[in-house]
C-alpha positions, 0 to 999 in steps of 0.5 A: 730431320723434317717433322714426321707426319702424325700416324693417325693422319696417315691412317685416315688418308689410307682409309679415305682411299679405301672408303671413299669417305672422310666420314667412314674413315673417321669412324674407323679410327674412332674420330669425330669427323670435324676432328678428322678433317682438321687432321688431314688439313694439318697433314696437307700443310705439313707436307705442302701438298693437296691430298684430297678433293672434298665434295658433298658426294665424298672425298677422293685422292689427288694424284699426289694423294695417291702417291702419298697413300702408297708410302703411308701404307708401307710406313703404317705396316712398318709401325705394325711390325714394331708393335707386334714384335715389341709385344712379342718380346714382352710376352717372352720376357713375362714368360721367363724369369732369371734368378741368381742365388748364392750356393747355400740358397740355390742348393738347400732352399730355392729347389723347395721354393721353386717346386711350390712356385711352379704350382702358381706359375706353371707356364713360366720358365725359370732360369737359375744362375749360381755363384757366391754372394759377391757374384750374385750382387754383381749380376744384380747391380749390372742388370743381368738378373732382376733378382738375386738371393744372398747369404752375406751378412751385409749387402751394398747400398747399391741394392735394395734387399729384404730378409726372406729366411734365417740360417746359422753356421755351424762347425763340423768335423769328421767322426775321427777328428779330435774335436768330435769327442769334445765335451766343452765348447770351443772358444773363438780363439781355439776355433781360429787356431785349428786346421779349418777348411772354408769357402772362398773369399766373397762367399756369404758363409766365409763373410758371416764367419769373419764378421762374427769373429771380428765382433769378438776381436778375433781374426782368421789366420793366414793359412787356410784351405779355401774351396769354392764348393760347399760339397768340396768343403764337406768332403774335406771335413769328413776326411777328418783332417780339418774342421769346416764352418758351413750352414746348418742347412748344408750339413743336415744330411751328413750330421744325421748320418754321422758322417759329420759331427757338430762342434758347439762354439761358445761366445760366437754368434753365427746366425745370419739373415738370407736376403733377396736383393734387387735394383732399387729402380727395378723393384720386383713385379709379377712373378719375381714379386711372387717368388720373394713373397713365397720365399718369405712365407 
């Protein structure tokens, strides 16, 4: 493709046509007149045409120059549309933030964070996508969202992260479950031998439990009821047939009302970090960075 003319030179040519003066055209674009003259001379050489007739009384266009000016106006108008459109898109993007979060964070922490966030960013529209921790990391890795919050015990090296809060898992049962009346803590072996209802594979809650059990040489058995909703797990446990392992944040209300009972477990560290994650090349900026700072506070 042939070399494209310099946009500033085309702008100068159009302004000469409008003002009849090279000096006035140069001032309009913020350029010294000698530089403007050289720019138009380069344009003439590039196009192989004589565009201007210069004289002490001013400058006027040649016939070829008149034709080129008509094309130049169209070209500059197109560039202006690109610039205005791009700035509009940037403004829309700046006014919208999409965040992905795992269930525990989305249900029990983000509502409070976002309520505070709205006080400092009242004009910003925030969209929240919810999934388990693996799904959140996948969305961040693919670039679908710039920021995610997860509760898994580890994150892959493909994402950067920072701890924003801490949480702990607890074992809970319904008030009619035999464990509700225990006077001594469960051992890890007793826990895995019991009938458990758990979150699905890929959830940070389940991964934290699996990692904690592995650290003491214990594994989950094969027969388990797996549910993809924290609410469903709580409901199943409240029926009294199975124990659940969930975030203490998720069960605080049910424990307070007696619908669920916490069963202590000895020798098992069920604490975990809740993290913000992002692509290393897309470190949070602006509102996204503000949200991370708010969550950490």
